[in-house]
C-alpha positions as CSV (number, residue, x, y, z in Angstrom):
1,M,-12.0,-12.1,14.9
2,S,-14.4,-10.2,16.6
3,E,-17.7,-9.4,15.2
4,F,-17.9,-6.1,17.4
5,V,-16.3,-2.8,15.9
6,I,-14.0,-0.6,17.9
7,T,-15.4,2.7,16.5
8,E,-13.1,4.8,19.0
9,A,-10.5,4.3,21.4
10,A,-12.5,4.8,24.8
11,E,-14.3,1.6,23.6
12,V,-11.3,-0.4,24.4
13,T,-11.6,-2.1,28.3
14,P,-9.5,-4.7,29.6
15,S,-12.1,-7.2,29.5
16,W,-12.2,-6.9,25.7
17,L,-8.5,-7.3,25.5
18,S,-8.5,-10.3,27.6
19,R,-11.2,-12.0,25.3
20,V,-9.5,-10.9,21.8
21,L,-5.9,-11.9,23.2
22,R,-7.3,-15.3,24.3
23,E,-8.8,-16.0,21.3
24,S,-5.4,-15.1,19.4
25,G,-3.6,-17.3,21.5
26,A,-1.3,-14.3,23.0
27,L,-3.0,-14.9,26.6
28,R,-3.4,-18.3,27.8
29,A,-3.7,-17.6,31.5
30,G,-5.0,-14.5,33.5
31,E,-6.5,-11.2,32.6
32,V,-5.5,-7.5,31.1
33,E,-5.7,-5.7,34.2
34,S,-5.6,-2.2,32.7
35,V,-4.9,-0.3,29.5
36,A,-4.0,3.4,28.8
37,A,-4.4,5.0,25.3
38,E,-2.3,7.4,23.3
39,V,-4.4,8.7,20.8
40,G,-3.5,10.1,17.4
41,G,-5.1,10.5,13.7
42,A,-4.1,10.5,10.2
43,N,-6.2,11.4,6.9
44,W,-8.4,8.5,6.5
45,S,-8.6,7.0,10.4
46,S,-7.4,7.3,13.9
47,H,-5.3,5.3,16.0
48,A,-4.3,4.7,19.6
49,R,-0.9,2.9,20.8
50,L,-2.3,1.0,23.7
51,T,0.1,0.4,26.9
52,L,-1.2,-3.2,28.7
53,S,-0.5,-4.1,32.5
54,Y,-1.7,-7.8,33.2
55,T,-2.5,-9.6,36.3
56,P,0.1,-11.8,38.4
57,D,-1.1,-14.7,37.3
58,A,-1.0,-13.7,33.4
59,K,0.7,-16.2,30.9
60,G,1.5,-16.2,27.5
61,T,3.4,-13.8,25.0
62,C,1.3,-11.0,27.0
63,P,2.4,-8.0,24.5
64,P,2.9,-5.1,26.5
65,Q,1.7,-2.5,23.5
66,L,-0.6,-2.9,20.8
67,F,-1.6,-0.1,17.9
68,L,-5.1,0.0,17.3
69,K,-6.3,1.7,13.7
70,I,-9.7,2.6,13.5
71,C,-11.5,3.7,10.4
72,A,-14.8,4.9,11.1
73,G,-17.5,8.0,10.4
74,A,-16.5,10.0,7.9
75,N,-13.1,8.9,7.6
76,C,-14.5,5.5,6.4
77,V,-14.6,5.4,2.8
78,F,-12.8,1.9,2.2
79,G,-14.5,-1.7,2.3
80,P,-12.9,-4.6,4.2
81,S,-9.7,-4.7,2.2
82,E,-7.7,-4.0,5.2
83,V,-9.5,-6.2,7.5
84,N,-8.6,-9.0,4.7
85,Y,-5.3,-8.0,4.7
86,Y,-4.2,-8.9,7.9
87,T,-6.9,-11.8,8.6
88,R,-7.2,-13.6,5.2
89,D,-5.4,-12.7,2.3
90,Y,-1.8,-13.8,3.6
91,L,-2.6,-16.4,6.4
92,G,-0.9,-19.1,4.3
93,S,2.1,-16.9,3.6
94,P,4.3,-17.1,7.0
95,G,7.1,-14.7,5.2
96,A,4.5,-12.1,4.2
97,P,5.7,-8.6,5.6
98,L,2.6,-7.9,7.8
99,P,2.8,-7.1,11.7
100,R,1.0,-9.8,13.7
101,C,-2.9,-9.3,14.0
102,Y,-4.7,-9.8,17.4
103,D,-8.2,-8.9,16.2
104,A,-10.1,-7.1,13.3
105,A,-13.3,-6.7,12.7
106,Y,-15.3,-5.0,9.6
107,R,-18.8,-3.5,9.4
108,E,-20.7,-2.6,6.2
109,T,-23.4,-0.5,7.4
110,P,-22.3,2.4,8.0
111,R,-18.5,1.4,7.2
112,A,-16.7,1.0,9.9
113,Y,-13.3,-1.2,10.8
114,H,-10.8,-1.5,13.4
115,V,-7.5,-3.4,13.4
116,L,-5.4,-4.3,16.1
117,L,-1.8,-5.0,15.7
118,E,1.6,-5.3,17.1
119,D,3.3,-2.5,17.8
120,L,6.4,-1.9,16.0
121,S,7.5,1.6,17.5
122,A,10.4,-0.2,19.3
123,S,12.2,-1.3,16.2
124,H,11.0,0.3,13.4
125,V,9.9,3.9,11.8
126,D,7.9,4.6,9.0
127,G,9.5,5.1,5.9
128,F,9.4,8.9,5.7
129,Q,11.4,8.6,8.7
130,R,14.6,7.0,6.6
131,E,16.1,8.5,3.5
132,P,16.1,5.5,1.2
133,D,19.7,3.9,0.9
134,L,20.9,0.6,-0.7
135,E,20.0,-1.5,2.6
136,L,16.7,-0.3,3.0
137,G,15.9,-0.6,-1.0
138,M,16.9,-4.2,-0.3
139,A,14.7,-4.8,2.8
140,V,11.6,-3.1,0.7
141,A,12.3,-5.1,-2.5
142,D,12.3,-8.4,-0.1
143,A,9.0,-7.1,1.5
144,L,7.2,-6.4,-1.9
145,A,8.4,-9.6,-3.4
146,R,7.2,-11.7,-0.5
147,L,4.0,-10.1,-0.5
148,H,3.4,-10.2,-4.2
149,A,4.8,-14.0,-4.3
150,A,1.8,-15.0,-2.0
151,H,-0.9,-14.3,-4.7
152,W,1.3,-14.3,-8.1
153,G,-0.7,-15.3,-11.2
154,R,-4.5,-15.0,-12.7
155,H,-4.9,-18.4,-10.8
156,A,-3.9,-17.6,-7.2
157,L,-6.2,-14.5,-7.5
158,E,-9.2,-16.2,-8.6
159,T,-8.4,-18.8,-5.5
160,L,-8.5,-15.8,-3.4
161,G,-11.6,-14.4,-5.0
162,T,-9.8,-11.4,-6.3
163,D,-10.2,-11.0,-10.2
164,V,-7.6,-9.9,-12.6
165,A,-8.5,-6.1,-13.4
166,G,-10.8,-6.1,-16.5
167,P,-12.8,-3.3,-18.5
168,D,-15.0,-2.8,-15.6
169,D,-12.1,-1.8,-13.3
170,F,-10.3,0.3,-15.6
171,G,-13.6,1.9,-16.4
172,R,-13.8,2.6,-12.6
173,Y,-10.4,3.7,-12.3
174,F,-10.4,6.2,-15.3
175,D,-13.8,7.5,-14.8
176,W,-12.6,8.9,-11.6
177,I,-9.1,9.8,-12.4
178,E,-9.8,11.6,-15.7
179,R,-11.6,14.0,-13.6
180,G,-8.9,15.5,-12.5
181,L,-6.8,16.3,-16.0
182,E,-8.7,19.4,-17.1
183,P,-8.1,21.0,-13.7
184,L,-4.4,20.1,-13.5
185,L,-3.8,21.3,-16.9
186,E,-5.3,24.6,-16.2
187,H,-3.8,24.8,-12.5
188,A,-0.2,23.5,-13.3
189,G,1.0,26.9,-15.0
190,G,4.8,26.5,-15.2
191,A,5.1,23.2,-13.4
192,L,3.9,21.8,-16.9
193,E,5.8,22.4,-19.9
194,P,4.2,21.9,-23.6
195,S,6.3,18.1,-24.0
196,G,4.8,17.2,-20.3
197,R,1.3,18.3,-21.4
198,A,1.7,15.6,-24.6
199,V,2.7,13.2,-22.3
200,L,-0.2,13.4,-20.3
201,E,-2.5,13.6,-23.7
202,R,-0.8,10.6,-24.9
203,V,-1.4,8.8,-21.7
204,F,-4.7,9.7,-21.0
205,G,-5.6,8.7,-24.8
206,R,-3.8,5.4,-24.7
207,H,-3.1,3.9,-21.2
208,R,-6.7,2.2,-20.8
209,A,-6.6,0.2,-24.3
210,A,-2.9,-0.9,-23.0
211,M,-3.9,-1.9,-19.8
212,E,-6.6,-4.1,-21.4
213,Q,-4.2,-5.5,-23.3
214,R,-1.6,-6.1,-20.6
215,V,-3.6,-7.9,-18.6
216,Q,-4.3,-10.6,-21.6
217,H,-0.6,-11.7,-20.2
218,D,-0.7,-13.7,-17.2
219,R,2.7,-13.0,-16.0
220,G,3.4,-10.2,-13.6
221,L,-0.1,-10.0,-12.0
222,T,-0.6,-10.4,-8.4
223,L,-2.6,-8.8,-5.5
224,V,-0.9,-5.1,-5.3
225,H,-1.2,-3.0,-2.2
226,G,-1.6,0.1,-4.5
227,D,-0.4,2.9,-2.5
228,T,3.2,2.0,-1.5
229,N,4.1,5.6,-0.2
230,P,6.9,5.7,2.4
231,G,4.5,6.3,5.3
232,N,2.8,2.8,4.7
233,L,6.0,1.0,5.1
234,M,7.9,0.3,8.3
235,L,11.4,0.3,7.9
236,P,13.9,-1.5,10.7
237,M,16.2,0.9,12.8
238,R,18.8,-2.1,13.0
239,P,20.9,-3.1,10.0
240,R,19.5,-6.2,8.3
241,G,16.1,-6.0,9.9
242,R,12.6,-6.9,7.8
243,A,10.5,-4.3,6.5
244,Y,6.6,-4.3,6.7
245,V,3.9,-3.3,4.4
246,I,0.9,-1.9,5.9
247,D,-2.3,0.1,5.6
248,R,-3.9,-1.2,2.6
249,Q,-6.8,0.9,2.1
250,P,-7.9,0.7,-1.6
251,F,-10.3,3.1,-2.8
252,D,-13.7,1.6,-4.8
253,W,-11.9,2.8,-7.9
254,S,-8.8,1.5,-7.1
255,L,-7.1,-1.4,-9.1
256,E,-6.3,-4.5,-6.7
257,G,-5.6,-7.5,-9.4
258,W,-3.0,-5.8,-11.1
259,L,0.8,-5.4,-12.2
260,A,3.2,-6.2,-9.5
261,A,5.7,-3.7,-10.8
262,S,3.1,-1.0,-10.0
263,D,4.2,-1.3,-6.1
264,L,7.6,-0.6,-7.0
265,A,7.0,2.2,-9.4
266,I,4.9,4.3,-7.2
267,L,7.5,4.0,-4.3
268,M,10.4,5.1,-6.6
269,V,9.0,7.2,-9.0
270,L,6.7,8.9,-6.8
271,H,8.0,9.3,-3.4
272,W,11.9,9.0,-4.2
273,E,13.9,11.9,-4.9
274,T,14.9,11.8,-9.0
275,E,18.5,11.2,-8.1
276,R,18.2,8.4,-5.5
277,R,15.8,6.6,-7.9
278,R,18.2,6.7,-10.7
279,E,21.1,5.3,-8.3
280,L,19.2,2.7,-6.4
281,E,16.3,1.5,-8.8
282,H,18.0,-1.0,-11.0
283,A,19.9,-2.6,-7.3
284,V,16.3,-2.8,-6.0
285,L,14.4,-4.4,-8.9
286,R,17.1,-6.8,-9.3
287,R,16.7,-8.0,-5.5
288,Y,13.1,-7.9,-6.2
289,L,13.5,-10.4,-8.9
290,E,15.9,-12.4,-6.8
291,T,13.6,-12.8,-3.8
292,L,10.8,-13.4,-5.9
293,A,12.8,-16.6,-7.3
294,S,13.8,-17.7,-4.0
295,C,9.5,-17.8,-3.3
296,G,9.3,-20.3,-6.5
297,V,7.9,-17.4,-8.8
298,E,9.6,-17.5,-12.6
299,F,9.8,-13.7,-13.8
300,T,12.3,-12.4,-16.1
301,W,14.2,-8.9,-15.9
302,E,13.0,-8.4,-19.0
303,E,9.4,-8.7,-18.1
304,L,9.7,-7.0,-14.7
305,F,11.6,-3.9,-16.3
306,E,8.8,-3.4,-18.9
307,D,6.1,-3.8,-16.5
308,Y,8.2,-1.1,-14.3
309,R,8.3,1.2,-17.2
310,F,4.6,0.8,-18.2
311,S,3.7,1.8,-14.3
312,V,5.1,4.9,-14.9
313,A,1.8,6.0,-16.8
314,Q,0.0,5.0,-13.5
315,C,2.4,7.4,-11.3
316,L,1.5,10.4,-13.6
317,E,-2.3,9.5,-13.4
318,F,-1.5,9.4,-8.9
319,A,-0.7,13.1,-9.8
320,V,-3.7,13.6,-12.0
321,E,-6.1,12.2,-9.3
322,W,-5.0,14.6,-6.5
323,C,-6.7,17.4,-8.7
324,V,-10.0,15.7,-9.2
325,L,-11.3,17.2,-5.8
326,P,-10.9,21.2,-5.7
327,E,-9.8,21.1,-2.2
328,D,-7.3,18.6,-2.9
329,R,-6.1,20.6,-5.9
330,T,-5.3,23.2,-3.8
331,R,-4.0,21.6,-0.4
332,M,-1.9,19.1,-2.1
333,R,-0.5,21.5,-4.6
334,W,2.9,20.7,-2.9
335,L,3.0,16.9,-3.5
336,W,0.9,16.7,-7.0
337,E,3.6,19.2,-8.6
338,R,6.4,17.1,-7.3
339,Q,4.9,13.7,-8.3
340,L,4.1,15.0,-11.4
341,T,7.8,16.5,-12.1
342,R,9.2,12.9,-10.8
343,S,7.0,10.9,-12.9
344,L,7.5,13.0,-16.0
345,T,11.3,12.5,-15.4
346,A,11.0,9.1,-15.2
347,W,8.8,8.8,-18.2
348,A,12.1,10.5,-20.3
349,D,14.8,8.6,-18.0
350,L,13.3,5.3,-18.6
351,G,11.8,5.7,-22.4
352,C,8.6,4.7,-21.4
353,E,7.1,6.7,-24.8
354,E,7.9,3.8,-26.8
355,L,5.4,1.7,-24.8
356,F,2.7,3.7,-26.1
357,E,3.4,4.3,-29.5
358,G,1.1,3.5,-32.7
């Protein structure tokens, strides 16, 4: 992988592409002759869809399109996690649901990185463009199970060099998120009934201690993605296609060695309509468990379902986190109100209160 970090699409040249494609094995002979870039952006990054042409003597897979993601400047608040995601963490896991990475590089000071990926736009769309149904739920369950199975359990995480979340990690997590609780309670108005306020007070009063107790039990821990919103899922356009999980960008306060079930809860509780969650969640969880078993991971339904219920508290904390910064509190009200309502409904549906009694 490169030592040179691309910080804007204009830095991409045919000679650079020729070199990185040769190093990746995608170009065995010839050169990239020209490249055109269609540039776009997102909240935390910019990107470019690259269209390549090759010299007549080119040999290899010679991808005609590539996707370049760039985090640089004020947008780069992340560490090397995404570069590691594509270049290190799943190298020994051929079934991992990641697009092929042709090149990636990270720089610490000032923070910047790029990843050059297979372009999936001809066969996949992001999850915001598809309504969840049983088939797509099964594809996502398969993808997350294969992702999680690669680093299942404390020993696998330690081998990777990632610690299971502990007191210091929970301290950073709550030190950041708790800043949003009072502003949310102040600004929620009619969106939060007294019963909802009581749930939030219980969660923030007891969740941290419950997390510290939960990680003493090894089963169900893995390297989590941490933000399985539909935009971070590439879903197949054709029946029975595989789903991909992209864009792992944890903040410095995020949990990484944590409950596998949290990735499932974040998707279904926060981002699916409540009726669709109710309709699909058991089937998705069952499929997830079956795929884990096919990967050699032993985990029971009771263990998975309890972790899934436990993770609803974290979904509530996602809504609270949107209220930490004043600009997000206002700009993203439409989102945090919806996430708060969905999480409180799931809390009641799934009987999560009993997990935080005592």
